[in-house]
C-alpha positions in Angstrom: -12.7 4.8 -3.7 -10.8 1.2 -3.5 -11.8 -1.0 -0.8 -9.1 -4.1 -0.6 -11.1 -6.6 1.3 -8.4 -9.5 3.3 -9.0 -11.5 5.5 -8.4 -9.8 8.7 -8.6 -6.2 7.8 -10.9 -4.0 5.4 -9.0 -1.7 3.3 -10.2 1.9 2.0 -7.1 2.8 -0.6 -8.8 6.5 -1.8 -7.3 6.0 -4.9 -6.3 9.6 -6.3 -5.5 11.1 -9.5 -2.1 11.0 -9.3 0.2 8.6 -8.6 1.0 9.8 -4.9 2.4 6.3 -3.8 5.2 6.1 -7.1 5.6 10.2 -6.0 6.3 9.1 -1.9 9.3 6.2 -3.3 11.0 8.8 -3.9 11.0 11.2 -2.2 14.6 11.3 -1.0 15.7 8.9 1.9 12.0 8.1 2.8 12.4 4.7 1.3 16.2 3.2 2.5 18.0 -0.1 1.7 19.1 -1.5 4.7 18.8 -4.3 7.8 17.8 -2.3 10.5 16.1 -2.7 14.0 12.6 -1.7 15.3 12.9 -0.5 18.7 16.4 -2.1 18.9 14.8 -5.3 19.0 12.5 -6.0 15.4 15.1 -6.5 13.0 14.2 -5.3 9.8 14.9 -6.3 6.3 14.2 -2.0 5.8 15.2 1.1 7.5 12.0 2.4 8.6 9.7 5.2 6.3 10.5 8.3 7.0 7.6 9.3 6.1 7.9 12.5 7.2 10.9 13.7 4.7 7.8 14.2 2.4 6.4 16.8 4.4 9.5 18.3 2.8 8.2 19.8 -0.6 5.1 22.1 0.0 3.4 20.7 -2.9 3.4 17.1 -2.8 1.9 17.9 1.0 -0.5 19.7 -0.6 -1.8 16.4 -2.9 -0.9 13.9 -0.5 -3.7 15.6 2.2 -6.0 16.3 -1.1 -7.5 12.1 -0.6 -7.4 12.8 3.1 -10.5 15.4 2.7 -12.0 13.7 0.0 -11.9 10.7 3.4 -12.7 12.5 5.6 -16.1 14.2 3.4 -17.0 11.0 2.5 -17.5 10.3 6.6 -19.0 13.3 7.2 -16.1 14.4 9.7 -16.9 17.5 11.5 -13.1 17.6 12.4 -9.5 16.5 11.4 -7.9 15.2 14.2 -3.7 15.3 13.9 -2.1 12.6 15.9 0.8 13.4 18.0 3.4 14.2 15.9 4.0 12.6 13.1 0.5 13.0 12.3 0.0 16.5 12.5 1.2 18.2 9.4 -1.1 15.8 7.2 -3.3 16.5 9.4 -3.3 20.9 8.8 -3.2 19.8 5.4 -6.0 17.7 5.2 -7.6 20.2 7.4 -6.9 23.1 4.9 -8.0 21.4 1.5 -11.1 19.8 3.3 -11.7 23.5 5.1 -12.6 21.7 8.3 -11.7 22.4 11.5 -9.0 21.0 13.2 -7.7 19.9 16.8 -4.2 17.4 17.3 -4.7 14.5 19.8 -1.2 14.3 22.9 0.6 11.4 22.7 -1.4 8.5 25.8 0.9 9.0 28.8 1.5 12.8 27.8 2.2 15.0 31.5 1.9 18.6 30.8 2.2 22.3 32.3 -0.4 22.6 34.5 -2.9 20.2 35.5 -5.7 18.9 33.7 -4.2 20.4 30.6 -6.7 18.7 27.6 -5.8 15.7 26.0 -7.1 17.8 22.9 -5.5 20.9 21.8 -7.4 23.1 18.4 -11.0 23.0 17.9 -13.9 21.2 20.1 -14.2 17.2 20.3 -16.8 16.8 22.2 -19.8 15.4 21.1 -18.0 15.5 17.2 -17.6 13.3 14.6 -13.9 13.1 14.3 -11.1 11.6 11.6 -7.9 11.0 14.0 -5.2 11.0 10.9 -1.7 9.7 11.1 1.8 9.3 8.8 1.7 5.6 9.0 -0.4 2.7 11.3 0.9 -0.5 12.1 -0.6 -3.3 14.3 -3.3 -1.0 15.3 -1.5 -0.1 19.1 -1.2 3.1 18.6 -4.3 3.8 16.9 -5.9 2.4 20.3 -4.3 4.7 22.3 -5.1 7.8 20.8 -8.4 6.7 20.0 -9.1 6.1 23.6 -7.6 9.7 24.6 -10.7 10.8 21.6 -13.5 9.5 23.2 -12.1 10.7 26.9 -12.5 13.1 25.7 -16.0 12.6 24.2 -15.5 12.7 20.7 -16.9 10.7 18.5 -14.1 8.5 15.7 -15.8 8.0 13.0 -12.6 6.6 10.5 -8.9 7.1 10.5 -6.7 8.1 7.7 -2.9 7.3 7.3 -0.1 8.5 4.4 1.2 4.6 4.7 -1.4 1.4 6.2 1.6 -1.0 7.3 -1.8 -3.7 8.4 -0.2 -5.6 5.1 2.6 -6.6 6.5 1.5 -6.2 10.9 1.7 -9.6 12.7 -0.9 -8.8 13.8 -4.0 -5.4 14.5 -5.6 -4.9 16.8 -9.3 -4.5 17.0 -9.9 -1.0 16.1 -7.9 -1.0 13.2 -9.8 -4.5 12.4 -12.8 -2.6 12.0 -12.9 1.0 12.0 -12.8 2.6 8.6 -9.1 3.3 7.6 -8.1 5.3 4.4 -4.3 5.7 2.9 -3.1 6.9 0.4 -0.8 3.6 -0.5 0.0 0.4 1.7 3.9 -0.7 1.9 4.0 -2.4 0.1 2.9 -0.1 -2.8 5.2 2.1 -1.8 8.3 -0.4 -1.8 7.1 -1.9 -5.5 7.6 1.3 -6.8 10.4 2.8 -4.8 11.7 -1.0 -7.1 10.1 0.5 -10.0 12.2 3.4 -9.4 15.3 2.1 -9.3 15.7 2.9 -5.5 14.9 -1.0 -4.2 17.7 -3.2 -6.5 15.0 -5.9 -8.1 16.7 -8.2 -5.0 16.9 -7.1 -2.3 12.8 -6.1 -2.2 11.8 -9.6 -3.7 13.9 -10.9 -0.5 12.1 -7.8 1.7 8.4 -8.3 0.8 9.2 -11.7 1.6 11.1 -10.5 5.9 8.3 -8.6 6.1 5.5 -10.8 5.2 6.6 -13.4 6.8 8.0 -12.3 9.3 11.8 -14.4 9.2 13.0 -15.5 12.9 16.0 -13.0 13.4 17.9 -17.0 13.1 16.6 -17.2 10.0 19.8 -18.3 7.5 17.7 -15.6 5.1 19.4 -12.0 6.7 23.0 -13.0 5.7 21.5 -13.0 1.9 19.8 -9.7 1.7 22.4 -8.3 4.2 24.8 -8.7 0.9 22.7 -7.1 -1.8 23.9 -4.2 -3.2 21.6 -1.2 -3.3 19.8 -0.1 -6.0 
């Protein structure tokens, strides 16, 4: 397991036997050039990653699950828990790969069909060591909310695993995202670099996009016009 230290976070990136960042980068539609918006507000130099596209190929999904199973095993996890909804397919595959019980945790605020419907479905988590799985982790806001749900059910959260760790471009991260052991297949910048190497992104688009993401361009930054005019690969 590779440990990458930064000033604000400690990142645990599982290094698999094959180049999974490269495999992710060429999944059709996963990386898409073009200026866009997140939640109709935050301007982005690329379209948000369509991480769920990676779940379409059963062989790739099995390969993506293997480092997650290793991560869970190293932390002594007893249950793999998928975060609704994007984390459920990957968590299921990790549970199968690691021969571990599976559960999923509802999105905070979920309203059930019955009074007192449980937040967590599947394997019991009370008093058990669990690893939470999601498709991506960025600022950690969603991670905090899911962690609260799990702890309310009596689970012992020992770590989180994501397909893509996006904390490398987050303006800030929450306390849980800073201190909890977090494993991933790749970072966001890893995927973008691999996409450029594979010809999915034009090198000039990649350079501008990384600058915009890492340095958090303001909406009135004149360089957005340069990015808008750059061609796709």
